[in-house]
C-alpha positions as MATLAB code, in Angstrom:
seq = 'MARFTLEQMRTFLAVVRLGGVRRAAIAQNLTQPAVTTRIKSLEGALGCDLFDRTGGGLRLTKRGELLLAHAESFEHLVERVVRDVADPAGVEGRLRLGASETVAQCWLPELVSRLHDAYPKLEIEVNVDVSTDLRAALLGREIDLAILLGPISEYTVENIALPGFDLAWYCAAARDPAEMAGAYLTLPVMSYARNTRPFQELKEMLMERGGPDVALFPSSSLSACFRLVEADMGVAVLPRALGADHVRAGRIREFDPGWVPQPLEFTASFLRAPKSHLNQTAGAMAQEVARAYARRADA';
ca = [
     114.100  -43.804  117.260;
     116.334  -40.727  117.561;
     116.042  -37.941  115.028;
     118.275  -37.754  111.985;
     119.291  -34.560  110.207;
     119.387  -33.269  106.654;
     123.168  -32.964  106.836;
     123.467  -36.608  107.852;
     121.400  -37.581  104.819;
     123.513  -35.451  102.507;
     126.684  -36.977  103.891;
     125.254  -40.475  103.449;
     124.486  -39.700   99.794;
     127.969  -38.240   99.269;
     129.642  -41.384  100.648;
     127.499  -43.590   98.402;
     127.978  -41.504   95.255;
     131.680  -40.895   95.694;
     132.510  -44.375   96.903;
     134.153  -43.587  100.202;
     134.635  -41.357  103.215;
     137.724  -39.520  101.957;
     136.172  -38.246   98.737;
     132.918  -37.416  100.525;
     134.894  -35.360  103.045;
     136.576  -33.378  100.249;
     133.265  -32.794   98.470;
     131.544  -31.592  101.633;
     134.506  -29.598  102.965;
     134.641  -31.769  106.081;
     137.261  -33.863  107.818;
     137.118  -37.625  107.411;
     136.321  -38.109  111.134;
     133.399  -35.677  110.757;
     131.982  -37.710  107.863;
     132.427  -40.950  109.818;
     130.685  -39.408  112.840;
     127.707  -38.304  110.740;
     127.307  -41.777  109.261;
     127.582  -43.421  112.683;
     125.042  -40.955  114.119;
     122.641  -41.664  111.238;
     123.001  -45.408  111.807;
     122.399  -44.848  115.496;
     119.279  -42.793  114.810;
     117.882  -45.479  112.490;
     119.024  -48.371  114.652;
     120.714  -50.292  111.814;
     123.926  -50.616  109.853;
     123.838  -48.835  106.492;
     127.205  -50.086  105.238;
     128.863  -53.472  105.266;
     132.385  -52.663  106.416;
     133.864  -56.133  106.011;
     136.395  -56.789  103.291;
     138.071  -53.376  103.544;
     135.403  -51.440  101.648;
     132.010  -49.823  102.088;
     129.058  -51.625  100.555;
     125.439  -50.784  101.245;
     123.478  -53.210  103.371;
     119.891  -54.043  102.406;
     118.666  -51.324  104.751;
     121.237  -48.956  103.289;
     119.847  -49.620   99.817;
     116.341  -48.892  101.104;
     117.526  -45.637  102.660;
     119.260  -44.593   99.418;
     115.978  -44.413   97.509;
     114.297  -42.441  100.308;
     117.309  -40.131  100.708;
     117.286  -39.278   97.000;
     113.560  -38.521   97.146;
     114.139  -36.400  100.233;
     116.983  -34.555   98.494;
     114.741  -33.839   95.492;
     112.028  -32.475   97.784;
     114.505  -30.173   99.527;
     115.631  -28.804   96.151;
     112.033  -28.080   95.165;
     111.467  -26.236   98.447;
     114.600  -24.157   97.874;
     113.498  -23.408   94.307;
     109.862  -22.559   95.055;
     109.865  -21.181   98.606;
     113.241  -20.103   99.904;
     114.361  -16.475   99.669;
     117.685  -16.439   97.750;
     119.011  -13.877  100.215;
     118.779  -16.496  102.946;
     120.303  -19.435  101.047;
     123.455  -20.661  102.760;
     126.015  -23.211  101.654;
     128.905  -23.359   99.231;
     129.164  -23.164   95.454;
     132.404  -24.595   94.103;
     132.965  -22.842   90.801;
     135.647  -23.902   88.332;
     136.605  -21.787   85.317;
     139.218  -21.725   82.582;
     141.710  -18.856   82.505;
     140.115  -17.371   79.381;
     136.831  -16.890   81.234;
     138.590  -15.870   84.452;
     140.258  -12.956   82.642;
     137.041  -11.831   80.941;
     133.667  -12.115   82.655;
     134.168  -14.402   85.673;
     134.418  -11.462   88.130;
     131.025  -10.183   86.930;
     129.485  -13.630   87.408;
     130.838  -13.944   90.946;
     129.545  -10.452   91.743;
     126.050  -11.282   90.459;
     125.983  -14.562   92.369;
     127.005  -12.779   95.559;
     124.318  -10.135   95.067;
     121.667  -12.829   94.562;
     122.937  -15.132   97.341;
     124.739  -12.913   99.891;
     125.132  -15.752  102.417;
     126.521  -18.208   99.878;
     130.211  -19.080  100.041;
     131.623  -18.992   96.496;
     134.818  -20.965   96.018;
     136.634  -20.261   92.728;
     139.128  -22.589   91.074;
     140.892  -21.530   87.842;
     142.380  -24.424   85.880;
     142.693  -25.963   82.421;
     139.531  -27.475   80.984;
     140.723  -31.092   81.165;
     141.307  -30.797   84.911;
     138.006  -28.969   85.401;
     136.192  -31.782   83.596;
     137.804  -34.371   85.870;
     136.977  -32.297   88.950;
     133.329  -31.987   87.924;
     132.918  -35.699   87.218;
     134.679  -36.410   90.508;
     132.220  -34.093   92.277;
     135.038  -31.859   93.483;
     133.379  -28.776   91.931;
     129.713  -27.951   91.340;
     129.834  -25.839   88.174;
     132.549  -25.919   85.507;
     132.930  -23.167   82.911;
     135.217  -24.765   80.385;
     135.882  -25.722   76.797;
     132.906  -27.967   76.234;
     130.580  -29.607   75.974;
     131.280  -32.574   78.238;
     129.973  -35.636   76.443;
     128.678  -37.534   79.461;
     125.023  -38.401   80.026;
     125.464  -37.372   83.666;
     126.314  -33.773   82.704;
     124.084  -30.865   81.742;
     125.788  -28.393   79.369;
     124.649  -24.794   78.857;
     126.157  -23.295   75.695;
     128.035  -20.015   76.097;
     129.219  -17.488   73.479;
     132.570  -18.439   71.987;
     135.841  -16.526   71.860;
     137.322  -15.582   68.489;
     141.060  -16.176   68.138;
     143.646  -13.892   66.544;
     147.355  -13.971   65.727;
     149.708  -11.674   67.657;
     153.312  -10.549   67.309;
     155.552   -8.070   69.132;
     154.840   -4.369   68.622;
     158.232   -3.912   66.943;
     157.299   -6.370   64.183;
     155.724   -5.384   60.871;
     152.364   -7.231   60.614;
     152.635   -7.331   56.804;
     155.952   -9.188   57.016;
     154.727  -11.549   59.737;
     152.168  -13.162   57.425;
     154.986  -14.906   55.594;
     157.471  -15.360   58.420;
     155.405  -16.444   61.421;
     156.129  -20.178   60.954;
     159.847  -19.534   61.490;
     159.171  -18.335   65.045;
     157.999  -20.215   68.134;
     154.209  -20.244   68.469;
     152.832  -19.691   71.990;
     149.749  -21.715   72.741;
     147.437  -23.176   75.342;
     148.677  -25.965   77.624;
     149.691  -29.230   75.946;
     146.785  -31.279   77.350;
     144.083  -28.988   75.936;
     141.949  -29.155   72.811;
     143.118  -25.748   71.428;
     146.734  -26.942   71.590;
     145.983  -30.186   69.763;
     143.951  -28.430   67.057;
     146.620  -25.764   66.543;
     149.352  -28.414   66.395;
     147.518  -30.254   63.604;
     146.952  -27.036   61.625;
     150.576  -25.937   61.950;
     151.757  -29.391   60.909;
     149.738  -29.078   57.701;
     151.144  -25.634   56.907;
     154.693  -25.752   58.194;
     155.561  -29.378   58.820;
     157.243  -30.799   61.924;
     159.798  -27.998   62.257;
     157.330  -25.416   63.606;
     158.134  -24.836   67.279;
     155.163  -24.856   69.651;
     155.583  -23.412   73.150;
     152.568  -24.520   75.262;
     151.751  -22.732   78.499;
     149.105  -23.048   81.189;
     149.193  -19.244   81.583;
     147.711  -17.054   78.869;
     149.174  -14.017   80.612;
     152.626  -15.549   80.192;
     151.932  -16.128   76.489;
     151.144  -12.455   75.969;
     154.263  -11.415   77.892;
     156.423  -13.690   75.744;
     154.946  -12.236   72.566;
     155.516   -8.722   73.914;
     159.168   -9.661   74.542;
     159.378  -10.844   70.900;
     160.038  -14.449   71.889;
     157.575  -15.633   69.241;
     153.999  -15.288   68.032;
     150.732  -16.557   69.453;
     147.154  -17.320   68.478;
     145.021  -16.358   71.462;
     141.528  -14.999   72.261;
     140.959  -11.563   70.746;
     139.002  -10.573   73.879;
     142.198  -10.935   75.909;
     144.524   -9.444   73.318;
     142.561   -6.237   72.695;
     143.912   -4.358   75.734;
     147.506   -5.332   74.902;
     147.040   -4.073   71.331;
     145.495   -0.775   72.468;
     148.401   -0.281   74.871;
     150.847   -0.736   71.989;
     152.547   -3.775   73.528;
     151.720   -6.232   70.723;
     150.215   -6.212   67.217;
     147.630   -8.361   65.498;
     148.545   -9.873   62.118;
     146.753  -12.013   59.541;
     148.482  -15.074   58.057;
     145.324  -15.956   56.124;
     143.912  -18.473   58.565;
     142.948  -18.785   62.187;
     141.638  -21.717   64.271;
     137.937  -21.964   64.984;
     136.560  -19.919   67.930;
     136.812  -21.470   71.377;
     133.448  -22.873   72.456;
     132.620  -22.868   76.163;
     129.866  -24.369   78.284;
     128.650  -23.985   81.840;
     128.450  -27.627   82.903;
     127.077  -29.315   86.000;
     125.965  -32.788   87.041;
     122.353  -33.750   86.396;
     122.192  -35.668   89.676;
     121.768  -34.705   92.358;
     119.480  -32.111   90.811;
     120.518  -28.724   92.155;
     118.515  -25.546   91.710;
     121.580  -23.521   92.731;
     123.788  -25.114   90.067;
     121.112  -24.601   87.404;
     120.639  -20.972   88.418;
     124.375  -20.312   88.444;
     124.723  -21.928   85.001;
     121.904  -19.799   83.576;
     123.436  -16.699   85.168;
     126.797  -17.550   83.562;
     125.079  -17.670   80.191;
     123.476  -14.242   80.751;
     126.780  -12.680   81.853;
     128.686  -14.245   78.947;
     126.140  -13.010   76.413;
     126.260   -9.483   77.839;
     130.072   -9.527   77.673;
     129.957  -10.707   74.054;
     127.514   -7.922   73.108;
     129.798   -5.307   74.658;
     132.816   -6.738   72.857;
     130.984   -6.583   69.514;
     129.747   -3.030   70.043;
];
C-alpha cells in the first residue's frame, strides 16, 4: 500500500462535510482538479473507491464510511498535537476571518496584529461583510471565525460573547441638538443594511413612535451613514465608538430624543467540528482584544 498524506485526509473530510468537490475546493483554497487529484491519490494509496460516483453525485462507499471515522479521529489527534506540542511561531496554514464593519472600524486591526505576532507564518484572510452573510459563510465553511452580531443559534456553532457597542443618535453639526429631540422623526434616518437585525429593530421602534411615514435609509456602509449625516441628509443611530471621532472633529453632533435601541451584541463564532485549536485561540484572542478596547473607551 502506498502512503497517504495528511492533506489528502483533510481534503477527503472537506469533500464529505461540504458535499462536493467545488465547495471543498473553495474551503481549502484549491482548484477543483487539485481536490479531485488528492481524492484519486488517496483512493490509489488505499486501493479502494471511497465514493460512489454513479447517479451524478458523490456518496461514500462502505470503505469510505470506515475511513471517515478514522479520518476524524486522526484529525482530532493532529489538533491535540498542535495544541500541546507545536510552537505557534511555526504554525502554518490559513485563518479565514470574517468581521462586521462595526468591528472592522474599531478593534479588528489590533486582533489581526496580535494573531500575526503569535502565528507569524499564518496567512490571515479578512472578509468584512454584514452579519447575515457572515453567518451563512461560517455555516457553509467558507470562513473559519466570524465576528458578528450574535449569537448564532446552531448546535454546530461555538459562540464567545464579546463586549457590546452602545448606540447614539447623531445629526449634522449645524443642527441644534435641543431642537432635534422633537424634529428627528421628520428627517430620514440612516441605518444598518436592510437585512440586518439592527435595521429590523430600529424599524419597529420608529414605527411605534412615528408611524409609517418615518423614512429609513439603510446602508451596508457605516462610513457612508456618517457622511450623509455630516452632509445634513438626515439623522442616524449608530455605534458611539464610531461616532466619537466625528463628534470631536466637529463634523456631527450627538442628540438625545429620549430613547435609543439596545446595544449591539457581538460574538466570535466558529464551528464546533472539526475541532480547531487555532479557531478557539483566535476566538479567545478576539474576546481579550474587544474587552481591552471597551475598557479604553470607558476610561
